[in-house]
C-alpha positions in Angstrom: -10.5 1.4 -10.9 -8.3 -0.5 -9.1 -5.7 -3.3 -10.0 -5.7 -6.3 -8.2 -2.4 -7.7 -7.4 -1.1 -10.7 -5.7 1.0 -11.0 -2.6 4.2 -10.4 -4.5 3.1 -7.6 -6.4 2.1 -5.6 -3.1 5.0 -6.6 -1.5 7.5 -5.4 -4.0 5.5 -2.1 -4.8 5.2 -1.7 -0.7 1.4 -1.2 -1.0 -1.8 -2.6 1.1 -0.6 -4.8 4.1 3.3 -4.0 3.2 2.7 0.1 3.3 5.8 1.6 5.5 4.8 4.5 7.4 7.1 7.0 8.7 6.8 11.0 9.6 9.0 13.8 8.8 9.7 16.8 11.1 11.4 20.6 11.0 13.1 21.9 14.0 14.7 25.5 14.4 17.6 25.6 16.5 19.3 28.4 18.7 22.3 30.1 17.2 24.7 28.8 19.5 23.8 25.2 19.5 25.8 22.5 18.6 24.3 20.7 15.9 26.5 18.0 15.6 26.7 16.8 19.3 22.6 17.1 19.0 22.5 14.6 15.9 25.3 12.3 17.8 22.7 12.4 21.2 19.7 12.3 19.0 21.0 9.0 17.1 21.9 7.4 20.3 19.1 8.3 22.7 16.0 8.3 20.3 16.8 6.8 17.3 18.8 3.2 17.6 16.8 2.1 20.6 13.9 2.0 18.9 15.2 0.5 15.8 14.4 3.6 13.5 16.2 4.9 10.9 16.6 8.7 10.5 17.5 10.8 7.2 18.4 14.2 7.5 20.0 16.7 9.9 19.4 18.6 13.3 17.1 21.2 11.7 14.7 18.0 10.3 14.7 14.8 8.4 12.7 11.6 7.8 12.1 9.0 10.1 11.2 5.5 9.4 11.4 2.3 10.8 14.6 -0.2 9.8 13.6 -3.3 7.5 10.1 -3.5 6.0 8.1 -2.0 9.1 6.3 1.0 10.0 6.7 3.8 12.8 4.3 3.1 15.3 2.3 6.5 16.8 4.3 5.4 20.0 7.8 5.9 18.2 6.7 9.1 16.9 5.3 10.4 20.0 8.7 9.3 22.0 11.0 10.8 19.3 9.1 14.1 19.4 9.1 14.5 23.0 12.6 13.7 23.1 13.4 16.6 20.5 10.9 19.2 22.5 12.8 18.6 25.5 16.0 19.6 24.2 17.0 23.5 25.1 18.9 23.6 21.6 15.4 23.2 19.8 13.2 26.4 19.9 10.7 25.6 17.4 9.3 21.8 16.2 7.2 21.0 13.7 6.1 17.3 12.5 3.9 15.2 10.0 1.7 12.6 11.1 2.6 9.1 9.9 2.7 9.2 6.3 3.4 6.5 3.3 7.0 6.8 2.9 7.1 5.6 -0.7 3.8 7.3 -2.0 3.0 9.8 0.3 1.4 13.3 -1.2 2.6 16.9 0.0 -1.0 17.3 1.5 -0.3 14.2 3.7 3.2 15.7 4.8 1.6 18.8 6.3 3.5 19.4 9.6 1.6 20.6 12.8 3.5 22.7 15.2 4.6 21.2 18.4 6.8 23.6 20.0 7.7 27.1 19.6 
């Protein structure tokens, strides 16, 4: 039986129309990769221009939108294309868009994109 919640409750719990979507990724880097430089470039060129937030490191992490917004499929594609184009990244896998507050391990399954 589902609970009926008013708008304030849905907003506070981040459910229904207030759900926040993002995605997870994992990357395998080459042995000689400069991961600090990669993260700096990643933040400056792929994350900041799209008003996204990133938690993690060069080998993987979570990406969502700043504020109470959701990542779009266009944002996801652009970020993953940027990562896939980097020569330091040997293999790349990513989840689809998942609920960043209440996702299940099954929803976080990653598909291989490179390598």
